C-alpha positions as CSV (number, residue, x, y, z in Angstrom):
1,M,0.0,0.0,0.0
2,K,1.3,3.4,-1.0
3,V,0.3,6.5,1.1
4,F,1.2,10.1,0.2
5,V,0.8,12.2,3.3
6,I,1.2,16.0,3.8
7,A,1.4,17.8,7.1
8,G,2.3,21.5,7.6
9,E,2.6,22.1,11.3
10,A,4.0,20.5,14.4
11,S,0.6,19.4,15.5
12,G,0.0,17.8,12.1
13,D,3.4,16.2,12.3
14,R,2.3,14.5,15.5
15,L,-1.0,13.4,14.1
16,G,0.7,12.1,11.0
17,A,3.3,10.1,12.9
18,A,0.6,8.4,15.0
19,L,-1.4,7.6,11.9
20,M,1.6,6.3,10.1
21,A,2.5,4.0,13.0
22,G,-1.1,2.8,13.1
23,L,-1.1,2.0,9.4
24,A,2.3,0.2,9.7
25,S,0.8,-1.9,12.5
26,L,-2.1,-3.0,10.3
27,T,-0.7,-3.4,6.8
28,D,2.4,-3.3,4.6
29,V,2.8,0.3,3.7
30,T,5.2,2.8,2.2
31,F,5.1,6.6,2.7
32,D,5.8,9.7,0.6
33,G,5.1,13.4,1.1
34,V,5.9,16.2,3.5
35,G,6.3,16.0,7.3
36,G,8.4,16.9,10.3
37,Q,10.7,15.0,12.5
38,Q,8.1,12.8,14.1
39,M,6.8,11.6,10.7
40,Q,10.3,11.2,9.4
41,A,11.0,8.9,12.4
42,Q,8.1,6.7,11.1
43,G,9.8,6.3,7.7
44,L,8.9,9.4,5.7
45,T,11.5,11.2,3.6
46,S,10.1,14.7,3.4
47,R,10.2,16.3,0.0
48,F,10.9,19.7,1.5
49,P,11.0,21.2,5.1
50,M,7.5,21.1,6.6
51,E,8.2,24.5,8.3
52,E,7.7,26.2,4.9
53,L,3.9,25.5,5.4
54,S,3.7,26.7,9.0
55,V,1.6,29.9,8.6
56,M,-1.6,30.8,10.3
57,G,-4.3,33.5,9.6
58,L,-5.4,35.3,6.5
59,A,-3.0,38.2,6.9
60,E,-0.1,35.9,7.7
61,I,-0.6,33.8,4.6
62,L,-0.6,36.7,2.1
63,P,3.1,37.5,2.1
64,K,3.9,33.8,1.3
65,Y,1.2,33.2,-1.2
66,R,3.5,32.8,-4.3
67,Q,5.7,30.4,-2.5
68,L,2.8,28.3,-1.1
69,K,1.1,28.2,-4.5
70,A,4.3,26.8,-6.1
71,R,4.5,24.2,-3.5
72,V,0.8,23.3,-4.0
73,N,1.5,22.7,-7.7
74,Q,4.6,20.7,-6.9
75,M,2.8,18.4,-4.4
76,A,-0.2,17.8,-6.6
77,Q,2.0,16.8,-9.5
78,A,4.0,14.5,-7.2
79,V,0.9,12.8,-6.1
80,L,-0.3,12.3,-9.7
81,D,3.1,11.0,-10.7
82,T,3.5,8.5,-7.9
83,K,-0.2,7.3,-8.0
84,P,-0.6,6.4,-4.3
85,D,-3.5,4.4,-3.0
86,V,-4.5,7.4,-0.9
87,L,-3.6,11.0,-0.4
88,I,-3.8,12.0,3.3
89,T,-3.6,15.7,4.0
90,I,-3.3,16.8,7.6
91,D,-4.7,20.1,8.8
92,S,-3.2,23.2,7.2
93,P,-6.3,23.5,5.0
94,D,-5.2,26.6,3.0
95,F,-2.4,24.4,1.6
96,S,-3.7,20.8,1.9
97,L,-7.1,21.3,0.3
98,R,-5.6,23.1,-2.7
99,V,-3.4,20.0,-3.3
100,A,-6.4,17.7,-2.9
101,K,-8.4,19.8,-5.3
102,Q,-5.8,19.6,-8.1
103,V,-5.3,15.8,-7.5
104,K,-9.0,15.1,-7.6
105,A,-9.5,17.2,-10.8
106,A,-6.9,15.0,-12.6
107,S,-7.4,11.5,-11.1
108,D,-9.6,9.2,-9.0
109,I,-7.0,8.9,-6.2
110,R,-8.8,8.7,-2.9
111,T,-8.4,11.8,-0.7
112,V,-8.6,11.9,3.0
113,H,-8.3,15.0,5.1
114,Y,-7.3,14.6,8.8
115,V,-8.8,17.3,11.1
116,A,-12.1,18.6,10.0
117,P,-12.2,22.3,9.3
118,T,-13.9,24.4,12.0
119,V,-17.1,24.9,10.0
120,W,-18.9,24.9,13.3
121,A,-17.1,28.2,14.2
122,W,-16.9,30.1,10.9
123,R,-17.1,29.8,7.1
124,A,-19.6,26.9,7.2
125,G,-19.6,26.8,3.4
126,R,-16.1,25.2,3.5
127,A,-17.7,21.7,4.1
128,A,-19.7,21.8,0.8
129,K,-16.6,23.0,-1.1
130,M,-14.4,20.3,0.4
131,A,-16.9,17.6,-0.7
132,H,-15.9,18.2,-4.4
133,H,-12.4,16.9,-3.8
134,V,-12.3,15.2,-0.4
135,D,-13.7,11.7,0.0
136,Q,-13.2,11.2,3.7
137,V,-12.6,13.3,6.8
138,L,-11.0,12.2,10.0
139,A,-12.4,14.3,12.9
140,L,-10.9,15.1,16.3
141,F,-14.2,16.2,17.9
142,P,-17.4,14.1,18.3
143,F,-19.7,16.9,17.1
144,E,-18.0,17.2,13.7
145,P,-19.1,14.1,11.7
146,P,-22.7,15.2,11.1
147,L,-21.5,18.5,9.7
148,M,-19.2,16.8,7.3
149,E,-21.6,14.0,6.3
150,A,-24.3,16.5,5.6
151,A,-22.0,18.0,3.0
152,G,-21.5,14.7,1.3
153,M,-18.3,13.3,2.8
154,R,-17.6,10.2,4.9
155,C,-16.5,11.4,8.3
156,D,-15.0,9.3,11.1
157,F,-14.5,10.6,14.7
158,V,-11.1,9.1,15.6
159,G,-10.4,10.8,18.9
160,H,-8.1,13.7,19.9
161,P,-4.4,13.1,20.4
162,V,-4.5,15.0,23.7
163,V,-5.9,11.8,25.3
164,T,-2.5,10.2,24.8
165,N,-0.5,12.9,26.4
166,K,1.7,11.9,29.4
167,V,0.3,13.5,32.5
168,A,2.8,14.0,35.4
169,S,2.1,12.4,38.8
170,D,1.3,14.4,41.9
171,A,4.8,13.6,43.2
172,E,6.4,14.9,40.0
173,A,4.4,18.1,40.2
174,Q,5.4,18.6,43.9
175,A,9.0,18.0,43.0
176,F,8.8,20.6,40.3
177,R,7.4,23.1,42.8
178,D,10.1,22.3,45.3
179,H,12.8,22.6,42.8
180,L,11.7,26.2,42.0
181,G,11.0,27.0,45.6
182,I,7.3,27.7,44.8
183,S,5.1,27.6,48.0
184,G,2.2,29.9,46.8
185,P,0.0,29.7,43.8
186,L,1.6,28.7,40.5
187,V,0.3,30.5,37.4
188,L,1.1,28.8,34.1
189,A,1.4,31.4,31.3
190,L,0.9,30.0,27.7
191,P,1.0,32.9,25.2
192,G,1.4,30.6,22.2
193,S,4.0,28.7,20.3
194,R,4.3,30.9,17.1
195,R,6.3,34.1,16.9
196,G,3.4,36.1,15.8
197,E,1.2,35.0,18.7
198,I,3.9,35.7,21.2
199,A,4.6,39.2,19.7
200,R,0.9,40.0,19.9
201,L,0.0,38.5,23.3
202,A,3.1,38.9,25.4
203,D,2.5,42.5,26.5
204,T,-1.2,41.8,27.2
205,F,-0.4,38.7,29.2
206,G,2.4,40.5,31.0
207,G,0.1,43.4,31.9
208,A,-2.6,41.0,33.2
209,L,-0.1,39.0,35.3
210,E,1.3,42.2,36.7
211,Q,-2.1,43.3,37.8
212,F,-2.9,39.8,39.1
213,K,0.3,39.9,41.2
214,T,-0.7,43.1,42.9
215,Q,-3.7,41.1,44.4
216,V,-1.9,37.8,44.8
217,P,1.7,38.8,45.5
218,E,2.7,35.3,46.6
219,A,2.0,33.9,43.1
220,T,4.8,32.6,40.9
221,I,4.6,32.5,37.0
222,V,5.9,29.6,35.0
223,L,6.2,29.8,31.2
224,P,7.2,26.8,29.0
225,A,8.9,28.2,25.8
226,A,9.1,26.2,22.6
227,P,12.8,26.0,21.3
228,S,12.0,27.9,18.2
229,V,10.7,30.9,20.1
230,E,12.6,30.7,23.4
231,A,14.8,33.7,22.6
232,L,11.8,35.8,21.7
233,V,9.9,34.7,24.8
234,R,12.8,35.7,27.1
235,E,13.0,39.1,25.3
236,K,9.2,39.8,25.6
237,T,8.9,38.6,29.2
238,A,12.0,40.2,30.6
239,H,9.9,42.6,32.6
240,W,7.3,40.1,33.9
241,P,7.2,39.7,37.6
242,D,8.5,36.5,39.3
243,T,8.6,34.4,36.1
244,H,10.4,31.2,35.5
245,I,10.9,30.2,31.8
246,I,11.4,26.5,31.2
247,P,12.4,25.1,27.8
248,A,9.5,23.1,26.3
249,A,12.1,20.7,25.0
250,D,12.4,19.6,28.7
251,A,9.3,17.5,28.4
252,A,9.4,16.3,32.0
253,S,9.5,19.8,33.4
254,K,6.7,20.9,31.0
255,A,4.5,18.0,32.0
256,A,5.2,18.7,35.7
257,A,4.4,22.4,35.3
258,F,1.0,21.6,33.7
259,K,0.1,19.3,36.6
260,A,1.5,21.6,39.3
261,A,-0.2,24.8,38.1
262,D,-3.1,26.2,40.2
263,V,-4.4,28.2,37.3
264,A,-3.3,28.9,33.7
265,L,-3.5,31.9,31.3
266,A,-3.5,30.4,27.9
267,A,-3.8,31.4,24.3
268,S,-6.8,30.0,22.5
269,G,-6.3,26.6,20.9
270,T,-5.4,23.0,21.7
271,V,-3.5,24.0,24.8
272,S,-6.9,24.3,26.6
273,L,-7.3,20.6,26.1
274,E,-3.8,19.9,27.4
275,L,-4.8,21.8,30.5
276,A,-8.0,19.8,30.8
277,A,-6.0,16.6,30.6
278,N,-4.2,17.9,33.7
279,A,-7.4,19.2,35.4
280,T,-5.8,22.6,35.5
281,P,-8.4,25.4,35.5
282,M,-7.8,28.2,33.0
283,V,-8.5,31.6,31.5
284,V,-8.2,31.8,27.7
285,A,-7.2,35.0,25.9
286,Y,-6.3,35.6,22.3
287,D,-5.8,38.3,19.7
288,M,-4.8,38.2,16.1
289,A,-3.6,40.4,13.3
290,W,-6.0,43.2,12.6
291,L,-7.2,42.0,9.2
292,S,-7.8,38.4,10.5
293,R,-9.6,39.8,13.5
294,V,-12.0,41.9,11.5
295,I,-12.8,39.2,8.9
296,I,-13.2,36.3,11.4
297,S,-15.2,38.3,13.9
298,R,-17.8,39.0,11.2
299,M,-18.1,35.4,10.3
300,L,-18.0,33.7,13.7
301,L,-20.9,31.3,14.3
302,V,-20.3,30.3,17.9
303,D,-20.3,32.3,21.2
304,T,-17.1,30.6,22.5
305,V,-13.9,29.5,20.8
306,T,-12.5,27.6,23.8
307,L,-12.5,23.9,23.1
308,V,-13.2,22.8,26.6
309,N,-16.4,24.9,26.5
310,L,-17.4,23.5,23.1
311,V,-16.8,19.8,23.8
312,S,-18.3,19.9,27.3
313,E,-21.2,22.0,26.1
314,T,-20.6,24.5,28.9
315,R,-19.3,28.0,29.2
316,V,-17.3,27.6,32.4
317,V,-13.9,28.7,31.0
318,P,-13.7,32.5,30.8
319,E,-12.3,33.8,27.5
320,F,-11.2,37.2,26.2
321,I,-10.9,37.3,22.4
322,G,-10.0,40.1,20.0
323,N,-11.0,43.5,21.4
324,A,-11.8,41.9,24.7
325,C,-8.2,40.7,25.2
326,Q,-7.3,43.4,27.8
327,P,-5.1,43.1,30.9
328,G,-7.6,44.3,33.5
329,P,-10.5,41.8,32.8
330,I,-8.0,39.0,32.3
331,A,-6.4,39.6,35.7
332,A,-9.8,39.7,37.4
333,A,-10.8,36.4,35.8
334,L,-7.5,34.8,36.9
335,R,-8.3,35.8,40.5
336,D,-11.8,34.5,40.2
337,V,-10.7,31.1,38.8
338,L,-8.0,30.8,41.4
339,A,-10.5,31.4,44.1
340,K,-13.0,28.9,42.7
341,P,-11.1,26.3,40.7
342,D,-13.7,23.5,41.1
343,I,-16.2,25.2,38.8
344,Q,-14.2,23.9,35.7
345,K,-13.4,20.4,37.0
346,D,-16.5,18.6,35.7
347,A,-16.3,20.2,32.3
348,M,-12.7,19.2,31.9
349,A,-13.4,15.6,32.9
350,V,-16.4,15.4,30.4
351,T,-14.2,16.9,27.7
352,M,-11.5,14.2,28.1
353,Q,-14.1,11.4,28.1
354,R,-15.8,12.7,25.0
355,L,-12.4,13.0,23.2
356,G,-11.7,9.3,23.6
357,Q,-9.9,9.0,26.9
358,G,-9.7,5.3,27.9
359,G,-10.2,3.9,24.3
360,D,-7.9,3.0,21.5
361,A,-5.2,5.5,20.5
362,P,-6.4,8.1,18.0
363,G,-3.6,7.2,15.5
364,L,-4.8,3.5,15.4
365,R,-8.4,4.6,15.1
366,A,-7.5,6.9,12.2
367,A,-5.5,4.2,10.5
368,R,-8.5,1.8,10.7
369,A,-10.8,4.5,9.3
370,V,-8.5,5.1,6.3
371,L,-8.3,1.4,5.5
372,D,-12.0,0.9,5.9
373,G,-12.6,3.8,3.6
374,L,-10.3,2.3,1.0
375,A,-12.1,-1.1,1.3
376,A,-15.4,0.6,0.8
377,K,-14.3,2.7,-2.1
378,P,-16.6,2.1,-5.1
379,A,-15.0,0.3,-8.1
380,V,-14.3,2.6,-11.0
């Protein structure tokens, strides 16, 4: 079996690696395409560095449009030339779905897209457009299959990879606190993993934490920094009060920090699920480039973008998005959550259960879904 697989970001690299491992455990398979270190460890020789595709947001994509368009054409032609049994594109829809569109226009190669687009949040029409060139969708969230199926695609809920995350023990969390000499509240600051996010959010997060510290002076702030942005994080947070920066490459310390935290201030995104896996209550805040903010705010279909709120069907996690992303209200929310952390506990537990905690690993479930889709493919 030949699989052409494309991922464009670190999160997609992780999904792709787990899927590849799942496929390799079930059938004889070879891989081609684009991916990062984790996918390469599973046997992929990436046709070019995955990092070329790691852009996010409408305004952020525009400067790289010509380069991305050339890569789209290159990848589509590579798929057509190699004639795999299936093309699997992973997230990065602005790139991935353009490749799938070209491939489907010129062949009957089966196309699978891993991670359903957020049609429940904005641009609902994307599902119908996808259906012209995507045969099957692998969904991370249980509420997504009906939306994709209504548009005419097969959709399998395969679980979210957060359920496979290693969670530190209570003893490891306490050892982390002891190592840093933390006796009061530990606040985990998570302003994002991309340079653009950190540049936009660091001052707001810093201002909120400074105000929070005036009310809770015994608090200590811990910030895990991804290797690619550690220098920027240190620069942007140099004036933050009582802040310990830990390299995210130190996986054990990062896991212990998530478990040890009393409350977290996090950028919107998957990190809220990582916090839920650790039962760490949170406040979510996010802002984006001006153009992206204006466009998305006019098209938003939901009243919350926090995944814990959405999956648990609650609104217990306070969030401050766009114009609402201001230090004062964020600081007040952090104090409220610290004072009443149990309000979020049930929602976090429900979230993890609904995402597949306790079942088969998502990579294996995704692999089975791909093989089942191929077996059910109509004869041409």
